[in-house]
C-alpha positions, -999 to 999 in steps of 0.1 A, spaced: 670 -415 -702 635 -427 -719 640 -411 -748 672 -421 -763 663 -460 -749 628 -459 -770 649 -446 -801 678 -480 -792 655 -506 -792 630 -492 -814 619 -535 -830 625 -547 -799 597 -561 -777 583 -535 -749 555 -546 -732 532 -578 -736 497 -596 -714 505 -629 -714 490 -649 -739 477 -613 -755 492 -583 -776 526 -574 -776 544 -542 -784 570 -528 -798 593 -503 -784 585 -475 -811 547 -485 -811 554 -480 -773 559 -442 -782 539 -439 -808 508 -444 -785 530 -425 -757 527 -395 -780 490 -398 -790 486 -389 -751 509 -365 -751 488 -345 -776 457 -360 -760 468 -341 -726 478 -310 -745 447 -305 -759 429 -315 -725 446 -283 -710 464 -305 -685 502 -285 -677 534 -296 -671 539 -312 -631 497 -315 -629 481 -347 -618 475 -375 -632 455 -404 -614 463 -441 -625 442 -470 -612 443 -507 -625 455 -537 -631 482 -547 -642 488 -549 -677 500 -538 -713 473 -507 -711 489 -491 -678 527 -492 -687 518 -469 -715 497 -447 -700 523 -444 -673 547 -436 -697 522 -413 -714 519 -391 -685 553 -390 -673 575 -385 -697 548 -355 -713 563 -340 -674 530 -342 -658 532 -363 -622 518 -399 -626 500 -408 -592 496 -441 -594 471 -459 -573 464 -501 -564 434 -511 -584 427 -534 -553 412 -501 -531 379 -496 -526 361 -473 -547 358 -450 -523 397 -449 -514 400 -443 -545 380 -407 -546 395 -391 -518 430 -403 -534 424 -390 -559 409 -360 -543 440 -351 -517 468 -355 -547 447 -330 -564 446 -349 -596 431 -334 -629 424 -362 -652 419 -400 -637 432 -431 -662 414 -461 -650 411 -498 -662 381 -516 -673 371 -536 -634 379 -497 -615 362 -479 -639 326 -496 -629 327 -484 -588 341 -450 -599 314 -422 -591 325 -392 -608 306 -365 -585 326 -380 -555 365 -361 -574 347 -328 -581 382 -317 -595 390 -338 -620 380 -333 -658 374 -367 -675 380 -403 -664 397 -425 -695 394 -462 -699 438 -465 -705 418 -503 -720 410 -485 -751 423 -447 -747 381 -437 -749 364 -409 -728 344 -423 -703 331 -386 -684 341 -356 -696 335 -319 -677 359 -307 -702 353 -291 -731 384 -290 -739 385 -324 -737 358 -335 -754 373 -311 -782 405 -331 -775 389 -369 -781 368 -357 -810 396 -351 -833 425 -373 -819 435 -390 -844 433 -365 -871 460 -341 -845 483 -369 -848 486 -373 -882 490 -336 -888 514 -339 -868 530 -365 -881 521 -367 -916 551 -387 -929 536 -415 -900 557 -414 -866 591 -421 -865 626 -423 -844 635 -389 -847 598 -380 -835 606 -400 -797 612 -360 -784 607 -359 -748 611 -327 -724 639 -338 -701 629 -327 -661 642 -293 -650 659 -304 -617 667 -338 -595 646 -317 -573 608 -318 -592 585 -344 -583 581 -380 -613 557 -397 -591 533 -393 -561 528 -425 -548 505 -435 -520 516 -461 -496 480 -472 -489 441 -460 -492 427 -470 -459 428 -439 -439 418 -403 -436 452 -396 -433 471 -408 -464 502 -402 -466 514 -394 -508 548 -398 -511 569 -372 -534 592 -393 -554 615 -367 -565 633 -376 -605 673 -378 -586 655 -408 -564 642 -423 -597 676 -415 -612 699 -431 -591 671 -462 -584 681 -466 -624 713 -456 -625 725 -483 -601 695 -515 -612 715 -510 -645 751 -516 -627 747 -544 -608 708 -563 -620 718 -593 -639 694 -583 -670 703 -574 -706 681 -562 -737 660 -587 -751 660 -604 -724 622 -610 -703 608 -599 -670 578 -611 -656 561 -589 -639 547 -601 -605 549 -571 -586 519 -541 -584 532 -509 -609 514 -487 -587 536 -501 -557 573 -484 -558 592 -516 -558 571 -528 -592 569 -495 -606 604 -490 -604 622 -524 -611 591 -542 -635 585 -512 -657 610 -478 -654 646 -503 -650 637 -526 -681 626 -501 -704 657 -478 -694 674 -516 -703 659 -521 -735 646 -553 -721 604 -562 -718 580 -568 -699 551 -596 -698 521 -589 -679 503 -617 -661 465 -601 -657 457 -620 -631 465 -622 -596 502 -639 -592 484 -674 -582 514 -703 -586 498 -720 -617 493 -685 -635 529 -674 -627 550 -714 -637 527 -709 -673 544 -677 -676 577 -687 -663 577 -716 -688 571 -697 -718 588 -665 -712 619 -683 -693 625 -654 -673 668 -647 -662 660 -625 -641 629 -629 -613 619 -602 -589 597 -610 -565 586 -606 -524 592 -638 -498 556 -653 -506 562 -667 -543 594 -682 -536 583 -693 -503 553 -713 -516 572 -732 -543 601 -742 -513 568 -750 -490 550 -772 -513 579 -790 -542 616 -792 -516 602 -792 -474 582 -820 -482 607 -839 -505 636 -829 -474 620 -837 -444 615 -875 -455 634 -889 -428 658 -911 -457 660 -881 -473 676 -864 -439 701 -892 -441 707 -888 -470 719 -855 -469 738 -857 -444 767 -876 -466 787 -858 -483 787 -874 -517 747 -878 -520 740 -848 -502 756 -827 -536 746 -853 -554 708 -845 -545 708 -809 -535 723 -801 -574 688 -824 -587 670 -804 -564 680 -774 -579 676 -781 -610 634 -790 -603 632 -757 -588 652 -737 -617 631 -756 -640 599 -747 -621 605 -714 -626 617 -713 -665 645 -732 -667 667 -701 -676 674 -684 -644 706 -666 -635 695 -645 -602 659 -648 -580 656 -612 -561 635 -609 -540 622 -577 -520 601 -564 -495 602 -583 -463 624 -613 -447 627 -644 -467 610 -674 -443 640 -688 -422 637 -722 -431 632 -714 -469 663 -700 -467 680 -728 -449 670 -749 -478 681 -728 -507 713 -724 -494 714 -765 -493 709 -765 -528 725 -733 -540 701 -715 -557 714 -678 -568 690 -659 -550 697 -629 -525 675 -605 -509 675 -564 -509 654 -540 -492 636 -505 -502 609 -486 -489 586 -467 -510 601 -432 -493 634 -442 -514 620 -452 -549 623 -483 -531 660 -492 -529 684 -489 -498 702 -521 -503 714 -549 -524 745 -571 -530 747 -603 -556 736 -631 -549 773 -645 -550 782 -619 -523 754 -621 -502 751 -631 -468 725 -650 -449 697 -636 -431 707 -597 -444 696 -574 -472 731 -565 -491 751 -534 -483 738 -501 -488 736 -491 -523 757 -470 -542 749 -430 -539 730 -436 -503 740 -438 -467 731 -460 -444 734 -457 -404 722 -473 -371 707 -449 -346 707 -466 -314 715 -463 -276 724 -497 -276 760 -498 -277 765 -541 -272 746 -553 -300 743 -523 -322 705 -525 -332 685 -496 -338 663 -476 -359 682 -476 -399 685 -445 -409 695 -432 -449 706 -401 -466 709 -398 -505 700 -387 -536 670 -420 -532 652 -400 -501 620 -386 -511 609 -346 -509 583 -354 -484 551 -366 -477 522 -352 -501 500 -321 -482 513 -339 -446 546 -320 -435 540 -326 -398 542 -364 -411 575 -353 -432 597 -339 -405 586 -372 -381 603 -393 -404 630 -365 -423 656 -352 -392 672 -316 -405 701 -332 -410 683 -346 -435 685 -383 -423 654 -402 -431 640 -426 -402 629 -454 -425 610 -475 -390 631 -503 -390 656 -518 -365 682 -533 -374 724 -535 -374 754 -533 -403 778 -558 -395 820 -549 -402 815 -557 -446 782 -534 -437 760 -556 -444 725 -550 -429 702 -573 -407 666 -560 -401 660 -576 -368 620 -555 -364 594 -532 -380 586 -501 -365 563 -489 -378 541 -527 -378 543 -529 -419 529 -564 -429 537 -570 -466 504 -585 -487 501 -612 -511 520 -590 -543 535 -566 -521 511 -544 -513 512 -522 -480 490 -533 -455 491 -512 -421 470 -531 -391 460 -496 -376 441 -487 -409 427 -518 -404 420 -517 -369 404 -484 -370 380 -498 -397 372 -525 -369 368 -503 -338 349 -476 -363 326 -501 -373 317 -529 -357 293 -526 -322 306 -538 -289 342 -537 -296 367 -523 -268 397 -525 -288 411 -543 -323 447 -557 -330 454 -572 -358 481 -595 -371 502 -616 -397 497 -656 -389 514 -677 -416 504 -646 -441 467 -645 -427 452 -615 -414 439 -619 -380 418 -592 -356 426 -601 -322 392 -579 -301 383 -574 -267 344 -568 -266 332 -542 -247 306 -566 -228 292 -539 -207 277 -517 -238 264 -550 -249 251 -562 -216 234 -525 -210 216 -533 -243 204 -565 -231 225 -589 -247 240 -621 -233 279 -630 -237 276 -648 -257 256 -632 -278 279 -602 -277 306 -625 -290 289 -640 -320 278 -607 -329 314 -594 -332 328 -624 -349 294 -624 -376 306 -586 -383 338 -597 -405 320 -597 -434 307 -566 -426 348 -557 -421 361 -574 -450 334 -554 -474 354 -521 -467 388 -534 -468 413 -545 -506 409 -580 -514 444 -585 -502 437 -569 -466 410 -594 -456 405 -605 -423 404 -644 -424 396 -650 -388 380 -629 -363 394 -643 -322 380 -633 -295 399 -618 -259 388 -616 -229 416 -598 -210 430 -558 -227 460 -563 -244 495 -557 -224 500 -513 -232 531 -494 -231 538 -463 -211 521 -442 -238 489 -465 -236 501 -479 -271 493 -520 -278 522 -537 -268 523 -554 -309 552 -580 -305 537 -595 -281 505 -612 -299 521 -622 -329 
């Protein structure tokens, strides 16, 4: 796929760091070719795993395509992961090589990853650690080998990538989290990526020469597929912020790049609406004016223009994914006729399951099943047809790496993937999410946060804890903790001292968690949580 795209868009802008370096498709292809030589000389075979861990940046995109088009399997890891989690996932994935960004490098301990041959700094493609003579030799003569292979310089005709052997070949190994002793590495096959790319190219409102501002983490399947792979297949370009996507930084990038398409998680658009629009619309005089048909249309148009300008003034469509959009925010967007739509997907589907253009979008839904996959509802309740959403199609993963039991839990013998999400499908095919079986929380930049894993850290590391529950309150993670007063009293502590000890443990807890899953508050509960017959906490009672 990418061989043809790189050739056709040779002189077009491909990747850029905001207010930094910019490279064309031709330069991208040249850097990718150098990575191919390096991997081959270092003894990396087709199908070997290569882990990538760094912030969103131009160098990350180059590294990813260098690994994938070589025929090795990229293993993207969030740079927010703690060093111990990166070590664990590198080992679990059987990666032969680790490519990192500068921020990640300082926390890496080679001795904790005994099977890798080396660590490469992706920022400048330098070798930072090696236990392989072949890798040392590859770096020592890399430039000479490149010049020898391409004596007339690297040209369009030199862009030749080996096609995948089969659609079921493993393309990407993507971990859904990094804070568990039982990690889930989603095995994404080429067929899943191909189906997502084909569908995106046919329906998403983007053309070559246009730029997309990268908001989502590329180590997450949503960001990888739709803020890197899709654009470079189409001939568009990606601008990387290089920093956390705060509203100030985002609006500066939007003003400069003026994107036509914005792909985001709900939090970004919700911040804009709540900060710039909602306070204005809730004023008494504004409510009266919005109730008058003529004025409502005039005011709505003005507010819509202001919101569009905040996004660069050139937006044709805003696509929201990863979680449901806030109902109040969605109501405002409908009132001002803002061009937005909501999609639905999971890492296990690479990631898309459903989508529809904003002009056909039905409020509260997340689109219709994308072409090439079937979505059904499994439910015994025929009254409202709410049940678990099941998916079948080429977008479904191969399974979880080295975890057959977890795979069997979600993919049944007939090939249906059980999403763990509750929902319904109306007569027009619109999918409505009603809740999450998995209880996954979406992080500020699209990261997956699994409360059970945070609770495991709390329960295993904080003394005098009977049980805990982590909930999401207005995008802040709050830990509800039931103390073990008996154990504390046995150690000579008063009830007040036990409470203080647990509340003061927040810093200790957060030191073991990525920045995006930090606990912002601890609340002490004196009563045990209500349980199901299986002794599981009834989470929905404690939102």
